[in-house]
BANULUM-970513 format. One record per residue (C-alpha): residue in one letter; chain; residue number from 0; y, x, z. Coordinates in pm, whole numbers, m for minus. Example, Ala and Ser with C-alpha at 12.3 -4.5 7.8 and 13.67 -1.06 7.14 Angstrom:
("A", "A", 0, (m450, 1230, 780))
("S", "A", 1, (m106, 1367, 714))
# end
This chain:
("M", "A", 0, (8310, 13294, m3391))
("L", "A", 1, (8633, 13428, m3531))
("P", "A", 2, (8931, 13214, m3427))
("A", "A", 3, (9087, 13016, m3709))
("D", "A", 4, (9411, 13217, m3699))
("S", "A", 5, (9245, 13562, m3715))
("P", "A", 6, (9243, 13765, m4040))
("Y", "A", 7, (8957, 13700, m4279))
("F", "A", 8, (8680, 13960, m4256))
("F", "A", 9, (8729, 14203, m4549))
("C", "A", 10, (9017, 13979, m4661))
("G", "A", 11, (8766, 13710, m4752))
("L", "A", 12, (8599, 13922, m5023))
("P", "A", 13, (8220, 13958, m5043))
("F", "A", 14, (8086, 14295, m4928))
("R", "A", 15, (7765, 14498, m4899))
("A", "A", 16, (7571, 14571, m4580))
("H", "A", 17, (7657, 14943, m4580))
("Q", "A", 18, (8024, 14857, m4540))
("V", "A", 19, (7965, 14742, m4182))
("G", "A", 20, (7667, 14965, m4101))
("R", "A", 21, (7492, 14904, m3771))
("K", "A", 22, (7732, 14620, m3685))
("L", "A", 23, (7567, 14397, m3945))
("R", "A", 24, (7312, 14225, m3720))
("W", "A", 25, (7565, 14187, m3441))
("L", "A", 26, (7822, 14027, m3674))
("L", "A", 27, (7561, 13791, m3818))
("G", "A", 28, (7448, 13693, m3469))
("R", "A", 29, (7805, 13613, m3365))
("G", "A", 30, (7864, 13407, m3680))
("D", "A", 31, (8149, 13634, m3787))
("I", "A", 32, (7991, 13680, m4131))
("R", "A", 33, (7727, 13497, m4336))
("Q", "A", 34, (7483, 13614, m4599))
("L", "A", 35, (7588, 13494, m4942))
("I", "A", 36, (7303, 13641, m5147))
("H", "A", 37, (7045, 13903, m5053))
("G", "A", 38, (7240, 14213, m4951))
("V", "A", 39, (7587, 14057, m4986))
("Y", "A", 40, (7795, 13899, m4708))
("V", "A", 41, (8123, 13713, m4671))
("D", "A", 42, (8351, 13566, m4406))
("P", "A", 43, (8205, 13222, m4310))
("R", "A", 44, (8543, 13054, m4359))
("V", "A", 45, (8548, 13135, m4730))
("P", "A", 46, (8440, 12823, m4924))
("D", "A", 47, (8178, 12839, m5194))
("S", "A", 48, (8321, 12865, m5546))
("P", "A", 49, (8221, 12988, m5893))
("D", "A", 50, (8448, 13291, m5849))
("L", "A", 51, (8290, 13381, m5515))
("R", "A", 52, (7940, 13363, m5664))
("A", "A", 53, (8041, 13586, m5954))
("E", "A", 54, (8208, 13839, m5722))
("A", "A", 55, (7896, 13854, m5506))
("L", "A", 56, (7663, 13912, m5801))
("S", "A", 57, (7893, 14177, m5948))
("L", "A", 58, (7833, 14388, m5637))
("V", "A", 59, (7457, 14415, m5697))
("V", "A", 60, (7393, 14357, m6069))
("P", "A", 61, (7420, 14675, m6280))
("A", "A", 62, (7665, 14690, m6568))
("G", "A", 63, (7509, 14576, m6894))
("A", "A", 64, (7226, 14383, m6728))
("V", "A", 65, (7159, 14014, m6790))
("I", "A", 66, (7127, 13798, m6478))
("I", "A", 67, (6812, 13582, m6487))
("G", "A", 68, (6612, 13335, m6280))
("D", "A", 69, (6743, 13179, m5958))
("A", "A", 70, (7056, 13394, m5964))
("A", "A", 71, (7138, 13274, m6315))
("A", "A", 72, (7104, 12909, m6210))
("W", "A", 73, (7314, 12981, m5900))
("L", "A", 74, (7588, 13136, m6116))
("H", "A", 75, (7573, 12828, m6338))
("G", "A", 76, (7657, 12623, m6027))
("I", "A", 77, (7322, 12506, m5887))
("G", "A", 78, (7264, 12491, m5510))
("T", "A", 79, (6992, 12698, m5349))
("T", "A", 80, (6802, 12392, m5215))
("A", "A", 81, (6700, 12300, m5569))
("L", "A", 82, (6568, 12650, m5639))
("G", "A", 83, (6325, 12718, m5356))
("P", "A", 84, (6256, 12702, m4984))
("E", "A", 85, (6458, 13016, m4904))
("P", "A", 86, (6831, 12959, m4847))
("T", "A", 87, (6928, 13301, m4983))
("I", "A", 88, (6911, 13404, m5348))
("R", "A", 89, (6750, 13738, m5439))
("P", "A", 90, (6931, 13842, m5757))
("R", "A", 91, (6717, 13935, m6057))
("W", "A", 92, (6830, 14088, m6383))
("T", "A", 93, (6695, 14248, m6698))
("Y", "A", 94, (6802, 14475, m6980))
("D", "A", 95, (6572, 14292, m7224))
("D", "A", 96, (6718, 14084, m7502))
("R", "A", 97, (6760, 13727, m7372))
("P", "A", 98, (6969, 13430, m7493))
("S", "A", 99, (7280, 13492, m7283))
("I", "A", 100, (7644, 13401, m7235))
("E", "A", 101, (7931, 13550, m7038))
("V", "A", 102, (8032, 13380, m6715))
("R", "A", 103, (8331, 13527, m6530))
("G", "A", 104, (8270, 13870, m6675))
("L", "A", 105, (7893, 13874, m6612))
("R", "A", 106, (7612, 13843, m6864))
("V", "A", 107, (7374, 13562, m6768))
("T", "A", 108, (7094, 13379, m6947))
("S", "A", 109, (7221, 13067, m7123))
("P", "A", 110, (7184, 12738, m6935))
("A", "A", 111, (6899, 12626, m7163))
("A", "A", 112, (6714, 12958, m7132))
("T", "A", 113, (6770, 12959, m6756))
("A", "A", 114, (6632, 12606, m6722))
("I", "A", 115, (6319, 12670, m6927))
("E", "A", 116, (6243, 13004, m6763))
("L", "A", 117, (6274, 12846, m6418))
("A", "A", 118, (6049, 12560, m6531))
("Q", "A", 119, (5790, 12820, m6627))
("R", "A", 120, (5816, 13034, m6313))
("L", "A", 121, (5903, 12822, m6010))
("P", "A", 122, (5653, 12608, m5816))
("R", "A", 123, (5642, 12260, m5971))
("P", "A", 124, (5864, 12073, m5719))
("F", "A", 125, (6141, 12332, m5741))
("A", "A", 126, (6098, 12370, m6117))
("L", "A", 127, (6175, 11998, m6155))
("S", "A", 128, (6461, 11995, m5905))
("A", "A", 129, (6618, 12295, m6083))
("L", "A", 130, (6591, 12120, m6421))
("D", "A", 131, (6732, 11796, m6280))
("A", "A", 132, (7019, 11981, m6112))
("L", "A", 133, (7118, 12165, m6431))
("L", "A", 134, (7113, 11835, m6620))
("H", "A", 135, (7295, 11647, m6342))
("T", "A", 136, (7583, 11895, m6335))
("Q", "A", 137, (7599, 11879, m6717))
("V", "A", 138, (7556, 12254, m6744))
("V", "A", 139, (7291, 12179, m7008))
("T", "A", 140, (7185, 11870, m7203))
("H", "A", 141, (6845, 11733, m7300))
("D", "A", 142, (6924, 11807, m7665))
("E", "A", 143, (6997, 12172, m7582))
("L", "A", 144, (6672, 12200, m7387))
("Q", "A", 145, (6475, 12050, m7675))
("A", "A", 146, (6643, 12285, m7923))
("A", "A", 147, (6558, 12591, m7708))
("A", "A", 148, (6202, 12487, m7617))
("P", "A", 149, (6022, 12600, m7940))
("A", "A", 150, (6102, 12962, m7852))
("Y", "A", 151, (5894, 12920, m7534))
("F", "A", 152, (5609, 12681, m7612))
("A", "A", 153, (5462, 12463, m7889))
("A", "A", 154, (5564, 12101, m7935))
("D", "A", 155, (5224, 11978, m7815))
("S", "A", 156, (5206, 12219, m7521))
("S", "A", 157, (5061, 12098, m7193))
("S", "A", 158, (5216, 12384, m6995))
("Q", "A", 159, (5405, 12320, m6673))
("A", "A", 160, (5742, 12378, m6839))
("A", "A", 161, (5666, 12145, m7130))
("L", "A", 162, (5551, 11863, m6901))
("L", "A", 163, (5846, 11898, m6664))
("L", "A", 164, (6097, 11902, m6949))
("R", "A", 165, (5967, 11558, m7046))
("L", "A", 166, (6004, 11439, m6687))
("A", "A", 167, (6344, 11598, m6614))
("D", "A", 168, (6631, 11353, m6560))
("G", "A", 169, (6993, 11435, m6485))
("R", "A", 170, (7041, 11109, m6298))
("A", "A", 171, (6861, 11259, m5997))
("A", "A", 172, (7142, 11324, m5749))
("S", "A", 173, (6956, 11555, m5508))
("P", "A", 174, (6651, 11782, m5496))
("G", "A", 175, (6480, 11532, m5264))
("E", "A", 176, (6501, 11263, m5532))
("S", "A", 177, (6342, 11503, m5781))
("W", "A", 178, (6056, 11586, m5543))
("L", "A", 179, (6000, 11217, m5469))
("R", "A", 180, (5983, 11135, m5841))
("L", "A", 181, (5728, 11413, m5893))
("R", "A", 182, (5513, 11269, m5612))
("L", "A", 183, (5511, 10931, m5786))
("F", "A", 184, (5431, 11092, m6121))
("D", "A", 185, (5144, 11297, m5978))
("A", "A", 186, (5000, 10987, m5811))
("G", "A", 187, (4986, 10809, m6148))
("F", "A", 188, (5241, 10538, m6066))
("P", "A", 189, (5468, 10392, m6336))
("R", "A", 190, (5777, 10598, m6409))
("P", "A", 191, (6055, 10463, m6184))
("E", "A", 192, (6413, 10393, m6285))
("L", "A", 193, (6679, 10615, m6129))
("Q", "A", 194, (7008, 10509, m5969))
("V", "A", 195, (6917, 10140, m5986))
("P", "A", 196, (7217, 9910, m5930))
("V", "A", 197, (7133, 9620, m5697))
("D", "A", 198, (7416, 9393, m5590))
("R", "A", 199, (7674, 9627, m5428))
("Y", "A", 200, (7417, 9900, m5366))
("R", "A", 201, (7254, 10171, m5576))
("L", "A", 202, (6893, 10275, m5513))
("D", "A", 203, (6770, 10631, m5567))
("L", "A", 204, (6450, 10512, m5738))
("G", "A", 205, (6310, 10170, m5809))
("Y", "A", 206, (6083, 9942, m6009))
("P", "A", 207, (6309, 9655, m6119))
("D", "A", 208, (6063, 9550, m6392))
("H", "A", 209, (5751, 9546, m6169))
("P", "A", 210, (5792, 9255, m5923))
("V", "A", 211, (5505, 9186, m5685))
("D", "A", 212, (5501, 8837, m5527))
("G", "A", 213, (5869, 8801, m5614))
("R", "A", 214, (5975, 9129, m5456))
("R", "A", 215, (6070, 9457, m5619))
("L", "A", 216, (6013, 9806, m5483))
("G", "A", 217, (6286, 10060, m5417))
("L", "A", 218, (6255, 10410, m5270))
("E", "A", 219, (6534, 10611, m5112))
("Y", "A", 220, (6533, 10975, m5011))
("D", "A", 221, (6699, 11008, m4670))
("S", "A", 222, (6812, 11364, m4605))
("D", "A", 223, (6854, 11483, m4248))
("A", "A", 224, (7220, 11565, m4317))
("W", "A", 225, (7319, 11207, m4407))
("H", "A", 226, (7064, 10986, m4233))
("S", "A", 227, (7009, 11114, m3879))
("S", "A", 228, (7290, 10995, m3652))
("N", "A", 229, (7285, 10658, m3476))
("R", "A", 230, (7570, 10535, m3694))
("Q", "A", 231, (7390, 10642, m4012))
("E", "A", 232, (7064, 10480, m3902))
("I", "A", 233, (7242, 10151, m3823))
("R", "A", 234, (7409, 10162, m4166))
("D", "A", 235, (7071, 10223, m4334))
("A", "A", 236, (6906, 9938, m4143))
("T", "A", 237, (7187, 9698, m4241))
("R", "A", 238, (7160, 9805, m4604))
("R", "A", 239, (6784, 9747, m4613))
("T", "A", 240, (6816, 9409, m4444))
("D", "A", 241, (7068, 9304, m4711))
("L", "A", 242, (6837, 9429, m4988))
("A", "A", 243, (6538, 9246, m4837))
("R", "A", 244, (6732, 8918, m4853))
("I", "A", 245, (6769, 8955, m5229))
("G", "A", 246, (6406, 9046, m5292))
("W", "A", 247, (6385, 9423, m5258))
("H", "A", 248, (6137, 9607, m5039))
("I", "A", 249, (6274, 9954, m4958))
("I", "A", 250, (6060, 10253, m4860))
("P", "A", 251, (6271, 10524, m4691))
("V", "A", 252, (6138, 10874, m4752))
("R", "A", 253, (6216, 11187, m4549))
("R", "A", 254, (6155, 11548, m4641))
("T", "A", 255, (5844, 11562, m4418))
("D", "A", 256, (5692, 11278, m4626))
("L", "A", 257, (5713, 11489, m4941))
("W", "A", 258, (5550, 11812, m4823))
("G", "A", 259, (5194, 11854, m4705))
("A", "A", 260, (4852, 11710, m4775))
("Y", "A", 261, (4871, 11373, m4596))
("P", "A", 262, (4902, 11095, m4861))
("A", "A", 263, (5093, 10836, m4656))
("L", "A", 264, (5365, 10801, m4920))
("E", "A", 265, (5119, 10749, m5206))
("L", "A", 266, (4913, 10498, m5008))
("T", "A", 267, (5224, 10301, m4907))
("V", "A", 268, (5357, 10281, m5263))
("G", "A", 269, (5011, 10203, m5398))
("A", "A", 270, (4964, 9920, m5149))
("F", "A", 271, (5284, 9752, m5267))
("L", "A", 272, (5218, 9805, m5639))
("C", "A", 273, (4848, 9707, m5601))
("Q", "A", 274, (4747, 10038, m5756))
("N", "A", 275, (4521, 10313, m5626))
("P", "A", 276, (4703, 10647, m5634))
("K", "A", 277, (4551, 10962, m5776))
("L", "A", 278, (4445, 11180, m5483))
("P", "A", 279, (4439, 11439, m5335))
("R", "A", 280, (4803, 11531, m5340))
("R", "A", 281, (4877, 11831, m5558))
("W", "A", 282, (5139, 11997, m5337))
# end
């Protein structure tokens, strides 16, 4: 790695692969540079920012084009985890007429148009996490989505985008919470409340109005980044013990519980709520 006191690679500005030539793979392997978007790189010490994202896109998007899709959401401030399994954005653009705005000198589809087009195109879990993320960051509002929707589908549409717009909720604080909520929805469980306040805690998802034998059900998405160390696991165990004392049963959910065909999550939730889930899992 570059020492902290060495000059920033390319003065900290994003750059294209041809500017380093055959050194590219070597520099990536050493950690001296990182890929920002497909075909654009930057010094790893440069923090993410709206300006950096715009500078990176300006290197690959032709003049006069409108940025669309994942790249549009990324420019509007959404993280890549909410947009798909790949950590690197592949910029897309069009010269077609689209509802667009200017962001830092670039033409990009409006937040509402970006949200609805992603809801139409992305796989369902990422379509919902993208919608939730755009709402959570207040880039777009529910009213703006509803106003833009008639240009894409009828009011009684049963399309993926129409259904997910009804399910989207800006209170979801992470993509994992969005995916978990979609699992519960697909299984036919009641719609959970989000960010449920309980004593001095706040639960990701919960059923405060559906007590079973005096206990209520809460679900929490535990990401690897914040729930893996011994200290974090002890903190989580203490938290759940405290919640159990006041009548809450907590089901911790990891990323591996949300992806794949095995229905352990649905069966566990169904057992507590005394409800048979809809199976098989859809994704």
